[in-house]
C-alpha positions as CSV (number, residue, x, y, z in Angstrom):
1,M,203.7,-40.2,-12.4
2,E,200.1,-40.2,-13.4
3,Y,199.1,-38.6,-16.7
4,S,197.6,-35.2,-16.3
5,D,196.7,-32.7,-19.0
6,T,197.6,-30.0,-16.5
7,L,201.1,-31.5,-15.9
8,A,201.7,-31.8,-19.7
9,I,200.5,-28.3,-20.4
10,E,202.6,-26.8,-17.6
11,A,205.7,-28.7,-18.6
12,I,205.4,-27.7,-22.2
13,K,204.7,-24.0,-21.4
14,K,207.6,-23.9,-19.0
15,E,210.1,-25.4,-21.6
16,V,208.9,-23.1,-24.4
17,A,209.0,-20.1,-22.1
18,R,212.7,-20.7,-21.5
19,G,213.3,-21.0,-25.3
20,G,213.5,-24.8,-25.5
21,Q,211.6,-27.5,-27.3
22,V,209.7,-30.6,-26.2
23,F,209.5,-34.3,-27.3
24,F,206.0,-35.6,-26.5
25,L,206.3,-39.4,-27.0
26,Y,202.9,-40.8,-27.9
27,N,203.6,-44.3,-29.3
28,N,200.2,-45.0,-30.9
29,V,200.6,-44.0,-34.5
30,R,197.0,-45.1,-35.3
31,N,195.6,-42.4,-33.0
32,M,198.4,-39.8,-33.3
33,D,196.4,-37.5,-35.6
34,R,193.6,-37.3,-33.1
35,F,196.0,-36.7,-30.2
36,L,197.8,-34.0,-32.1
37,L,194.4,-32.2,-32.6
38,Y,193.8,-32.6,-28.8
39,L,197.2,-31.1,-27.9
40,R,196.7,-28.2,-30.3
41,K,193.3,-27.5,-28.6
42,L,194.9,-27.6,-25.1
43,L,197.9,-25.4,-26.3
44,P,196.7,-23.1,-29.0
45,D,199.7,-20.8,-28.8
46,I,202.3,-23.6,-29.0
47,R,203.5,-24.9,-32.4
48,I,203.1,-28.7,-32.6
49,K,203.8,-31.2,-35.3
50,Q,204.0,-35.0,-35.4
51,A,206.6,-37.5,-36.6
52,H,206.6,-41.3,-36.8
53,G,208.2,-44.1,-38.8
54,Q,205.1,-44.7,-40.9
55,M,205.3,-41.2,-42.5
56,P,206.6,-40.9,-46.1
57,K,210.4,-40.5,-45.9
58,H,210.5,-37.0,-47.4
59,E,207.8,-35.7,-45.1
60,L,209.5,-37.2,-42.0
61,E,212.8,-35.7,-43.0
62,A,211.2,-32.3,-43.7
63,T,209.5,-32.3,-40.3
64,M,212.6,-33.3,-38.4
65,L,214.6,-30.5,-40.2
66,E,211.9,-28.0,-39.3
67,F,212.1,-29.1,-35.7
68,L,215.9,-28.9,-35.6
69,E,215.7,-25.4,-37.0
70,G,213.2,-24.4,-34.3
71,E,210.3,-23.8,-36.6
72,F,207.9,-25.5,-34.0
73,D,208.0,-26.1,-30.3
74,V,206.7,-29.6,-29.7
75,L,207.4,-32.8,-31.6
76,L,204.6,-35.3,-31.0
77,C,206.3,-38.5,-31.9
78,S,206.7,-42.3,-31.7
79,T,209.8,-44.0,-30.4
80,I,211.5,-43.0,-33.6
81,I,213.4,-40.5,-31.5
82,E,215.0,-43.3,-29.5
83,N,217.6,-44.0,-32.1
84,G,220.4,-41.5,-31.3
85,L,218.5,-38.3,-32.1
86,D,220.3,-35.4,-30.3
87,I,218.8,-31.9,-30.5
88,A,220.5,-29.6,-28.0
89,N,217.5,-27.3,-27.7
90,V,215.1,-30.2,-26.6
91,N,215.2,-30.2,-22.8
92,T,211.9,-31.8,-21.9
93,I,210.4,-35.1,-22.8
94,I,206.9,-36.3,-21.9
95,I,206.4,-40.1,-22.3
96,Y,202.7,-41.0,-22.4
97,D,201.9,-44.4,-21.0
98,A,205.5,-45.0,-19.8
99,D,204.4,-48.3,-18.1
100,K,204.3,-49.8,-21.6
101,F,208.0,-49.4,-22.2
102,G,211.0,-51.5,-21.1
103,L,213.4,-50.2,-18.6
104,S,216.3,-49.8,-21.0
105,Q,214.0,-48.1,-23.5
106,L,212.9,-45.6,-20.9
107,Y,216.5,-44.9,-19.9
108,Q,217.4,-44.4,-23.6
109,L,214.5,-42.0,-24.1
110,K,215.3,-40.1,-21.0
111,G,218.8,-39.6,-22.5
112,R,217.3,-37.7,-25.4
113,V,217.0,-34.5,-23.3
114,G,219.3,-32.3,-21.3
115,R,222.1,-32.8,-23.8
116,S,223.3,-29.2,-23.6
117,T,224.0,-26.8,-20.8
118,R,220.3,-26.6,-19.8
119,L,218.8,-28.8,-17.3
120,G,216.6,-31.5,-18.9
121,F,213.3,-32.8,-17.6
122,A,211.7,-36.2,-18.3
123,Y,208.1,-36.9,-17.4
124,F,207.0,-40.5,-17.3
125,T,203.2,-40.6,-17.3
126,F,200.6,-43.4,-17.0
127,Q,196.8,-43.6,-17.1
128,Q,194.9,-42.7,-13.9
129,N,193.8,-45.7,-11.8
130,K,195.8,-48.1,-13.8
131,V,196.8,-51.4,-12.2
132,F,200.4,-52.3,-13.0
133,T,202.0,-55.6,-13.3
134,E,204.8,-56.2,-10.8
135,V,207.4,-55.8,-13.6
136,A,205.9,-52.5,-14.7
137,Q,206.0,-51.2,-11.1
138,K,209.7,-52.3,-10.8
139,R,210.6,-50.5,-14.1
140,L,209.0,-47.2,-13.0
141,M,210.6,-47.4,-9.6
142,A,214.0,-48.0,-11.1
143,I,213.7,-45.1,-13.5
144,R,212.8,-42.9,-10.5
145,E,215.6,-44.2,-8.4
146,F,218.4,-43.8,-11.0
147,T,218.3,-40.2,-11.9
148,K,221.8,-39.0,-11.1
149,L,224.6,-38.7,-13.6
150,G,226.7,-41.8,-14.0
151,M,224.0,-44.2,-13.0
152,G,223.9,-46.1,-16.3
153,H,225.8,-49.1,-14.9
154,K,223.5,-49.5,-11.9
155,F,220.6,-49.0,-14.2
156,A,221.7,-51.8,-16.5
157,L,222.2,-54.2,-13.5
158,R,218.7,-53.4,-12.3
159,D,217.3,-54.1,-15.8
160,L,219.1,-57.4,-15.7
161,Q,217.6,-58.2,-12.3
162,I,214.1,-57.4,-13.5
163,R,214.2,-59.2,-16.9
164,G,216.6,-61.9,-16.0
165,A,219.8,-62.9,-17.9
166,G,218.1,-65.4,-20.1
167,N,220.0,-68.0,-22.1
168,L,222.5,-66.8,-24.8
169,L,222.1,-69.8,-27.0
170,G,218.8,-71.4,-26.1
171,P,215.2,-70.5,-26.7
172,E,214.8,-68.6,-23.5
173,Q,216.7,-65.6,-24.7
174,H,215.7,-62.2,-23.2
175,G,216.3,-58.9,-24.8
């Protein structure tokens, strides 16, 4: 789906209104401060903080604990959330520039939401008028196609088709 401020604003407001929290994945640490200010301007009534792997350890830990305790609504973050972070109250994820991620990575990120009894929502966005490579198009179509529960195996097979099996012992390894 194409990136839209309106889409992001509505998705965030909808999740916060139902008492949930949001991951907003913006994987550009260099510009994250600026994007945080932009989101706060668009959503003045929503509590937003950022987290990424380049933050001092104590600051990152404090931010994550605050988010876990529900002290703010939106975590603007890098792919740091990909590594097994499960917060039951987070039921919406917005992935900015989704075309820049691999298929398995998108699937893993999508799995960070909807981990409780509430329905989860994943929004995969990209820049308006962007021309995609054939591989990026295939990735986004696959993520759209495999949305039902239990599709992990089919998803992995599609990823294998797109990236190729590679060579386990040679220089052509994929992965």
